[in-house]
C-alpha positions, 0 to 999 in steps of 0.5 A: 500499500502507498503512503498517503497523507493530508486527505490525498489518496490514489485509487487502490483496487484489490480482488477479494479472496473470500466472501466478506461482510460489509456495511452499505454506505448512504452518501449525501455529499460529504456526509456518509451514514450506515445503510445496512449490512451486506456481503461482497462475493469472493472475487469481487474487484473493489476500489479502496476510495476513502477513509472508513468510520474508524482507523480499522476501516476504509470505504470501497466502491463496488459496482457504483455502490459504497461500503465500509470494509475492515482493513483486515478483510482487504489484507491492508496492514495499516490504513492508507489514508491515515495522516 
């Protein structure tokens, strides 16, 4: 994972090695809120595209929808968006 700082990030794509539980995100501008639970299937190609709801999570995009995902499920050793 690249070193990123100051709210700047590059799009990071990854393929899921297994089915994972995720939290759907309802976004209205910069406001994001929980919109329910779901799963992303094994083999799904997701784009890591922002910070999550805490230091252990990130936001991913899959098929045009946003989800909060725990970094451990993406095999990210650290939060790529932390300062």
